[in-house]
Backbone as CSV, one residue per row, in Angstrom:
resi,resn,N_x,N_y,N_z,CA_x,CA_y,CA_z,C_x,C_y,C_z
1,MET,1.803,56.981,-0.305,2.682,56.144,0.489,1.883,55.298,1.479
2,LYS,0.910,55.932,2.108,0.074,55.227,3.071,-0.672,54.083,2.388
3,LYS,-1.121,54.329,1.157,-1.852,53.327,0.373,-0.958,52.113,0.086
4,ILE,0.290,52.357,-0.284,1.243,51.285,-0.587,1.525,50.465,0.674
5,LEU,1.691,51.139,1.786,1.945,50.455,3.049,0.774,49.546,3.431
6,ILE,-0.439,50.023,3.286,-1.629,49.219,3.603,-1.718,48.016,2.671
7,LEU,-1.483,48.224,1.374,-1.515,47.108,0.414,-0.432,46.077,0.727
8,THR,0.742,46.533,1.103,1.841,45.626,1.441,1.491,44.791,2.674
9,ILE,0.957,45.430,3.694,0.562,44.708,4.914,-0.527,43.686,4.595
10,PHE,-1.489,44.078,3.791,-2.571,43.170,3.401,-2.019,41.960,2.634
11,ALA,-1.128,42.216,1.676,-0.541,41.132,0.876,0.281,40.194,1.756
12,LEU,1.048,40.762,2.668,1.861,39.948,3.570,0.981,39.080,4.468
13,GLY,-0.067,39.655,5.011,-1.003,38.896,5.848,-1.655,37.762,5.085
14,PHE,-2.080,38.021,3.863,-2.708,36.999,3.018,-1.729,35.863,2.733
15,THR,-0.476,36.220,2.441,0.556,35.215,2.168,0.795,34.336,3.393
16,LEU,0.885,34.945,4.568,1.117,34.169,5.792,-0.044,33.238,6.107
17,ILE,-1.268,33.686,5.897,-2.439,32.825,6.128,-2.399,31.633,5.187
18,ASN,-2.115,31.874,3.907,-2.046,30.777,2.934,-0.914,29.819,3.253
19,ALA,0.227,30.338,3.675,1.365,29.475,4.024,1.008,28.580,5.199
20,LYS,0.315,29.143,6.194,-0.090,28.360,7.363,-1.044,27.242,6.956
21,GLU,-2.015,27.534,6.078,-2.972,26.525,5.619,-2.270,25.429,4.822
22,THR,-1.317,25.801,3.952,-0.581,24.817,3.160,0.204,23.889,4.074
23,THR,0.886,24.457,5.072,1.647,23.644,6.016,0.728,22.693,6.769
24,LYS,-0.414,23.203,7.213,-1.374,22.380,7.949,-1.864,21.221,7.082
25,THR,-2.187,21.501,5.821,-2.659,20.465,4.902,-1.583,19.413,4.684
26,THR,-0.340,19.854,4.482,0.758,18.920,4.252,0.967,18.021,5.468
27,ILE,0.975,18.600,6.662,1.164,17.812,7.884,0.021,16.818,8.052
28,ASN,-1.209,17.239,7.823,-2.354,16.332,7.935,-2.263,15.207,6.921
29,ALA,-1.828,15.508,5.709,-1.707,14.473,4.682,-0.672,13.431,5.091
30,ILE,0.395,13.882,5.728,1.436,12.949,6.163,0.919,12.078,7.304
31,LYS,0.172,12.667,8.236,-0.332,11.929,9.391,-1.397,10.907,9.010
32,GLN,-2.256,11.239,8.078,-3.390,10.378,7.758,-2.956,9.117,7.015
33,ASN,-3.506,8.000,7.419,-3.378,6.739,6.691,-1.945,6.288,6.454
34,ASN,-1.044,6.590,7.356,0.333,6.173,7.167,0.551,4.712,7.531
35,ILE,-0.342,4.135,8.317,-0.233,2.736,8.728,-1.522,2.006,8.359
36,VAL,-1.369,0.837,7.746,-2.515,-0.043,7.490,-2.281,-1.318,8.284
37,VAL,-3.317,-1.771,8.953,-3.247,-3.000,9.743,-4.054,-4.079,9.033
38,LEU,-3.432,-5.248,8.859,-4.128,-6.426,8.347,-4.232,-7.411,9.501
39,GLU,-5.435,-7.597,10.003,-5.650,-8.630,11.017,-5.969,-9.906,10.257
40,THR,-5.048,-10.874,10.302,-5.221,-12.126,9.569,-5.540,-13.254,10.544
41,ASN,-5.887,-14.405,10.007,-6.127,-15.556,10.875,-4.819,-16.081,11.475
42,ALA,-3.676,-15.584,10.990,-2.376,-15.978,11.531,-1.815,-14.935,12.498
43,GLY,-2.456,-13.768,12.588,-1.979,-12.691,13.451,-2.088,-11.343,12.759
44,LYS,-1.500,-10.336,13.381,-1.616,-8.954,12.906,-0.352,-8.509,12.172
45,ILE,-0.548,-7.858,11.019,0.546,-7.284,10.233,0.301,-5.779,10.144
46,GLU,1.309,-4.980,10.505,1.209,-3.528,10.344,2.124,-3.101,9.211
47,LEU,1.564,-2.296,8.313,2.264,-1.863,7.115,2.422,-0.348,7.102
48,LYS,3.642,0.112,6.942,3.915,1.545,6.809,3.821,1.896,5.326
49,MET,3.046,2.929,5.021,2.849,3.351,3.640,3.955,4.312,3.191
50,TYR,4.186,4.354,1.869,5.140,5.274,1.247,4.380,6.282,0.373
51,PRO,3.632,7.224,0.950,2.827,8.137,0.140,3.640,9.070,-0.752
52,ASN,4.872,9.371,-0.374,5.695,10.258,-1.199,6.278,9.540,-2.406
53,ILE,6.317,8.221,-2.363,6.875,7.431,-3.462,5.783,6.946,-4.402
54,ALA,4.684,6.486,-3.836,3.607,5.895,-4.643,2.243,6.393,-4.155
55,PRO,1.930,7.660,-4.386,0.687,8.220,-3.843,-0.589,7.542,-4.335
56,MET,-0.624,7.136,-5.587,-1.843,6.481,-6.094,-2.029,5.110,-5.464
57,ALA,-0.959,4.334,-5.383,-1.041,2.999,-4.779,-1.435,3.104,-3.308
58,VAL,-0.866,4.066,-2.597,-1.201,4.256,-1.181,-2.663,4.660,-1.034
59,LYS,-3.120,5.601,-1.850,-4.524,6.033,-1.773,-5.456,4.855,-2.060
60,ASN,-5.136,4.077,-3.076,-5.946,2.918,-3.446,-6.002,1.907,-2.296
61,PHE,-4.847,1.537,-1.776,-4.755,0.517,-0.729,-5.426,0.973,0.564
62,THR,-5.137,2.204,0.992,-5.715,2.686,2.248,-7.227,2.869,2.135
63,THR,-7.691,3.312,0.984,-9.139,3.470,0.791,-9.820,2.112,0.812
64,HIS,-9.238,1.130,0.118,-9.795,-0.233,0.166,-9.806,-0.761,1.605
65,ALA,-8.739,-0.495,2.352,-8.680,-0.957,3.751,-9.776,-0.290,4.582
66,LYS,-9.931,1.011,4.437,-10.954,1.747,5.206,-12.369,1.315,4.834
67,ASN,-12.576,0.982,3.573,-13.921,0.629,3.099,-14.279,-0.839,3.298
68,GLY,-13.356,-1.634,3.862,-13.643,-3.041,4.123,-13.473,-3.962,2.931
69,TYR,-12.914,-3.459,1.847,-12.745,-4.247,0.619,-11.937,-5.524,0.862
70,TYR,-10.885,-5.423,1.667,-9.999,-6.569,1.901,-10.498,-7.523,2.985
71,ASN,-11.514,-7.132,3.727,-12.010,-7.982,4.815,-12.512,-9.318,4.279
72,GLY,-11.988,-10.406,4.830,-12.410,-11.746,4.437,-11.688,-12.322,3.231
73,LEU,-10.827,-11.532,2.574,-10.134,-12.041,1.383,-8.956,-12.925,1.771
74,ILE,-8.686,-13.908,0.914,-7.609,-14.864,1.178,-6.291,-14.411,0.562
75,PHE,-5.212,-14.975,1.077,-3.926,-14.910,0.390,-3.971,-16.089,-0.577
76,HIS,-4.245,-15.798,-1.838,-4.505,-16.847,-2.826,-3.234,-17.423,-3.438
77,ARG,-2.111,-16.748,-3.254,-0.845,-17.214,-3.829,0.247,-17.031,-2.782
78,VAL,0.903,-18.126,-2.432,1.951,-18.106,-1.411,3.129,-18.913,-1.943
79,ILE,4.269,-18.253,-2.083,5.467,-18.926,-2.588,6.583,-18.744,-1.563
80,LYS,6.944,-19.852,-0.921,7.989,-19.824,0.112,9.295,-19.296,-0.488
81,GLY,9.933,-18.395,0.240,11.183,-17.809,-0.230,10.988,-16.706,-1.252
82,PHE,9.745,-16.249,-1.430,9.474,-15.193,-2.407,8.446,-14.185,-1.895
83,MET,7.160,-14.619,-1.759,6.135,-13.652,-1.379,4.812,-14.313,-1.018
84,ILE,3.925,-13.475,-0.415,2.527,-13.854,-0.179,1.672,-12.814,-0.906
85,GLN,0.612,-13.263,-1.567,-0.202,-12.360,-2.392,-1.677,-12.465,-2.039
86,GLY,-2.341,-11.313,-1.970,-3.772,-11.253,-1.672,-4.421,-10.072,-2.365
87,GLY,-5.649,-9.776,-1.948,-6.350,-8.612,-2.477,-7.293,-8.876,-3.623
88,ASP,-7.532,-10.151,-3.955,-8.439,-10.504,-5.049,-9.751,-11.024,-4.476
89,PRO,-10.854,-10.306,-4.694,-12.131,-10.765,-4.133,-12.634,-12.074,-4.730
90,THR,-12.124,-12.473,-5.895,-12.546,-13.755,-6.475,-11.728,-14.909,-5.908
91,GLY,-10.561,-14.595,-5.320,-9.693,-15.626,-4.765,-8.940,-16.424,-5.811
92,THR,-8.994,-15.992,-7.061,-8.367,-16.739,-8.159,-7.054,-16.140,-8.641
93,GLY,-6.802,-14.887,-8.293,-5.648,-14.185,-8.842,-5.992,-13.454,-10.123
94,MET,-7.245,-13.516,-10.527,-7.679,-12.888,-11.780,-8.624,-11.706,-11.558
95,GLY,-8.961,-11.409,-10.307,-9.972,-10.387,-10.048,-9.452,-9.196,-9.279
96,GLY,-10.371,-8.290,-9.018,-10.074,-7.106,-8.227,-9.980,-5.862,-9.075
97,THR,-10.290,-4.749,-8.453,-10.240,-3.470,-9.151,-9.763,-2.382,-8.202
98,SER,-9.331,-1.300,-8.781,-8.892,-0.158,-7.980,-10.100,0.618,-7.480
99,ILE,-9.858,1.603,-6.641,-10.938,2.462,-6.148,-11.509,3.312,-7.271
100,TRP,-10.767,3.436,-8.374,-11.227,4.222,-9.520,-11.967,3.357,-10.540
101,LYS,-12.126,2.064,-10.233,-12.818,1.103,-11.108,-12.109,0.896,-12.444
102,LYS,-10.813,1.177,-12.471,-9.990,0.925,-13.653,-8.545,0.772,-13.193
103,ASP,-7.712,0.187,-14.049,-6.299,0.015,-13.724,-5.629,1.378,-13.547
104,PHE,-4.549,1.393,-12.772,-3.767,2.625,-12.660,-2.292,2.324,-12.886
105,ASN,-1.540,3.375,-13.186,-0.150,3.249,-13.606,0.792,2.831,-12.480
106,ASN,1.888,2.202,-12.882,2.957,1.881,-11.950,3.582,3.185,-11.465
107,GLU,4.122,3.156,-10.257,4.819,4.302,-9.680,6.157,3.797,-9.152
108,TYR,7.206,4.559,-9.424,8.536,4.140,-8.997,9.212,5.246,-8.209
109,GLY,9.939,4.860,-7.180,10.714,5.816,-6.402,12.190,5.584,-6.648
110,LYS,12.944,6.666,-6.629,14.388,6.560,-6.806,14.955,5.718,-5.662
111,ASN,15.732,4.735,-5.998,16.376,3.843,-5.025,15.396,3.014,-4.202
112,VAL,14.174,2.866,-4.662,13.200,1.996,-3.991,13.136,0.720,-4.824
113,VAL,13.820,-0.302,-4.341,13.961,-1.547,-5.095,13.688,-2.746,-4.188
114,PHE,13.513,-3.882,-4.806,13.230,-5.128,-4.080,14.530,-5.739,-3.556
115,ASP,15.151,-5.049,-2.602,16.448,-5.485,-2.088,16.378,-6.122,-0.704
116,LYS,15.149,-6.305,-0.193,14.993,-6.877,1.147,13.610,-7.510,1.261
117,PRO,13.417,-8.338,2.276,12.077,-8.886,2.504,11.151,-7.845,3.136
118,TYR,9.885,-8.199,3.178,8.829,-7.432,3.861,8.442,-6.133,3.162
119,LEU,8.660,-6.065,1.854,8.196,-4.909,1.089,6.782,-5.175,0.591
120,LEU,5.961,-4.137,0.579,4.578,-4.208,0.108,4.527,-3.624,-1.295
121,ALA,3.971,-4.371,-2.239,3.929,-3.915,-3.632,2.607,-4.296,-4.289
122,MET,2.285,-3.587,-5.361,1.094,-3.902,-6.144,1.396,-5.090,-7.052
123,ALA,0.486,-6.048,-7.088,0.572,-7.143,-8.056,-0.088,-6.640,-9.339
124,ASN,0.400,-7.092,-10.477,-0.211,-6.677,-11.739,-0.032,-7.751,-12.796
125,SER,-0.700,-7.558,-13.928,-0.585,-8.516,-15.029,0.192,-7.918,-16.192
126,GLY,0.932,-6.876,-15.937,1.723,-6.182,-16.949,1.834,-4.716,-16.578
127,PRO,2.589,-3.956,-17.356,2.771,-2.542,-17.036,1.440,-1.797,-16.891
128,ASN,1.349,-1.019,-15.836,0.213,-0.114,-15.617,-1.136,-0.819,-15.522
129,THR,-1.152,-2.005,-14.899,-2.405,-2.758,-14.721,-2.690,-3.005,-13.236
130,ASN,-2.380,-2.042,-12.407,-2.608,-2.176,-10.964,-4.086,-2.054,-10.641
131,GLY,-4.557,-2.919,-9.729,-5.955,-2.900,-9.307,-6.049,-2.943,-7.798
132,SER,-6.388,-4.115,-7.251,-6.502,-4.250,-5.794,-5.518,-5.270,-5.224
133,GLN,-4.936,-6.096,-6.082,-4.052,-7.146,-5.575,-2.698,-6.580,-5.157
134,PHE,-2.151,-7.173,-4.110,-0.875,-6.740,-3.555,-0.087,-7.961,-3.122
135,PHE,1.194,-7.764,-2.885,2.007,-8.842,-2.323,3.016,-8.267,-1.344
136,ILE,3.471,-9.148,-0.458,4.509,-8.816,0.514,5.658,-9.781,0.264
137,THR,6.844,-9.234,0.002,7.996,-10.090,-0.269,8.482,-10.748,1.014
138,THR,9.084,-11.919,0.861,9.685,-12.607,2.004,11.184,-12.803,1.797
139,ALA,11.709,-12.224,0.713,13.133,-12.284,0.389,13.420,-11.177,-0.625
140,PRO,14.686,-10.804,-0.807,14.992,-9.863,-1.884,14.539,-10.456,-3.225
141,ALA,14.066,-9.607,-4.124,13.560,-10.071,-5.427,13.936,-9.058,-6.513
142,PRO,15.239,-8.914,-6.799,15.687,-7.867,-7.725,15.117,-7.978,-9.141
143,TRP,14.701,-9.167,-9.567,14.124,-9.326,-10.907,12.785,-8.593,-11.053
144,LEU,12.194,-8.174,-9.931,10.928,-7.433,-9.972,11.129,-5.927,-10.165
145,ASN,12.367,-5.454,-9.987,12.636,-4.017,-10.086,12.182,-3.466,-11.435
146,GLY,11.493,-2.340,-11.388,11.025,-1.688,-12.607,9.738,-2.255,-13.166
147,GLY,9.168,-3.249,-12.508,7.940,-3.844,-13.015,6.761,-3.759,-12.064
148,TYR,7.038,-3.449,-10.808,5.991,-3.448,-9.787,6.178,-2.254,-8.854
149,THR,5.074,-1.685,-8.426,5.086,-0.519,-7.544,5.262,-0.945,-6.089
150,ILE,6.359,-0.522,-5.479,6.565,-0.707,-4.040,5.930,0.499,-3.355
151,PHE,5.010,0.237,-2.414,4.333,1.365,-1.778,4.279,1.272,-0.255
152,GLY,5.048,0.350,0.322,5.082,0.247,1.774,5.960,-0.893,2.237
153,GLU,5.963,-1.104,3.552,6.741,-2.197,4.130,6.123,-2.632,5.453
154,VAL,6.423,-3.863,5.824,5.953,-4.415,7.097,6.785,-3.808,8.218
155,ILE,6.102,-3.266,9.238,6.841,-2.738,10.395,6.653,-3.614,11.628
156,THR,5.519,-4.283,11.741,5.342,-5.299,12.782,4.551,-6.451,12.180
157,GLY,4.787,-7.632,12.722,4.095,-8.810,12.214,4.890,-9.580,11.176
158,LYS,6.198,-9.394,11.178,7.037,-10.148,10.234,6.906,-11.647,10.490
159,ASP,6.736,-12.021,11.747,6.530,-13.431,12.083,5.216,-13.946,11.500
160,VAL,4.219,-13.084,11.406,2.930,-13.465,10.819,3.091,-13.688,9.316
161,VAL,3.840,-12.802,8.664,4.121,-12.980,7.230,4.811,-14.324,7.021
162,ARG,5.784,-14.652,7.866,6.503,-15.937,7.757,5.564,-17.119,8.000
163,LYS,4.649,-16.957,8.933,3.691,-18.028,9.218,2.834,-18.308,7.974
164,ILE,2.360,-17.249,7.330,1.557,-17.413,6.107,2.418,-18.003,4.996
165,GLU,3.641,-17.507,4.869,4.566,-18.003,3.847,4.820,-19.503,3.999
166,ASN,4.838,-19.995,5.222,5.152,-21.402,5.481,3.946,-22.334,5.450
167,ALA,2.779,-21.801,5.101,1.599,-22.666,4.958,1.844,-23.650,3.813
168,LYS,1.388,-24.880,3.985,1.526,-25.876,2.915,0.662,-25.446,1.736
169,THR,1.236,-25.572,0.533,0.536,-25.107,-0.670,0.424,-26.196,-1.727
170,SER,-0.501,-25.980,-2.638,-0.694,-26.870,-3.787,0.383,-26.571,-4.833
171,PRO,0.481,-27.392,-5.886,1.429,-27.089,-6.964,1.162,-25.729,-7.630
172,GLU,-0.056,-25.199,-7.465,-0.408,-23.885,-8.028,-0.144,-22.755,-7.027
173,ASP,0.543,-23.056,-5.936,0.915,-22.085,-4.899,-0.266,-21.569,-4.077
174,ARG,-1.354,-22.313,-4.033,-2.518,-21.952,-3.214,-2.424,-22.680,-1.879
175,PRO,-2.526,-21.970,-0.767,-2.476,-22.642,0.536,-3.619,-23.651,0.684
176,TYR,-3.305,-24.825,1.216,-4.339,-25.833,1.472,-5.288,-25.357,2.570
177,SER,-4.731,-24.740,3.606,-5.590,-24.168,4.650,-5.664,-22.662,4.389
178,LYS,-6.876,-22.136,4.409,-7.069,-20.728,4.057,-6.275,-19.808,4.966
179,GLN,-5.533,-18.928,4.343,-4.827,-17.847,5.021,-5.564,-16.588,4.587
180,PHE,-6.179,-15.876,5.518,-7.032,-14.773,5.083,-6.944,-13.547,5.984
181,ILE,-7.420,-12.441,5.435,-7.489,-11.168,6.148,-8.850,-11.097,6.823
182,LYS,-8.856,-11.091,8.144,-10.124,-10.939,8.870,-10.637,-9.513,8.703
183,LYS,-9.708,-8.572,8.900,-10.092,-7.161,8.862,-8.874,-6.322,8.491
184,ALA,-9.093,-5.315,7.645,-8.046,-4.353,7.290,-8.535,-2.960,7.657
185,TYR,-7.633,-2.154,8.190,-8.017,-0.790,8.558,-6.782,0.098,8.639
186,THR,-7.014,1.407,8.633,-5.918,2.363,8.755,-5.781,2.801,10.203
187,LYS,-4.593,3.257,10.527,-4.279,3.655,11.903,-3.670,5.045,11.899
């Protein structure tokens, strides 16, 4: 009987220690990298990440932000009443890669749709071709539902997004005056 009691106490103690560590890890994961800041030549944009909806996209974006990948990159495509797009180191809309050096799959959340402006999503060239390019919507865009990963939203700097959106553009939707990210980082 004494042996069973000792084993039970030991098992209970081990379970409680593991539960405490799991809780600590979960809380730390939620706290880390929840906000990404884009300091642009038009002002500062703060983006809240959706790690529970799109963990791969969030990891990719936040890692690129922390590593300086987005620093100095332009918003190469700007369409008034739709979105602003950046994240391509070539500035052409044809470049960029993920932190894994290969494309990654789209991620979808239940009831996470393009029903409002200021959503942050991965740009792609077809299903499961996400790399480093991203866009921020400036209006609802329901035709994008099911084709692009939404992984965050603008929480401050909506006026900055509008300022970039209103830059004069060429027929190819490229701003005549460079709109660019000076620095990206996590908070």
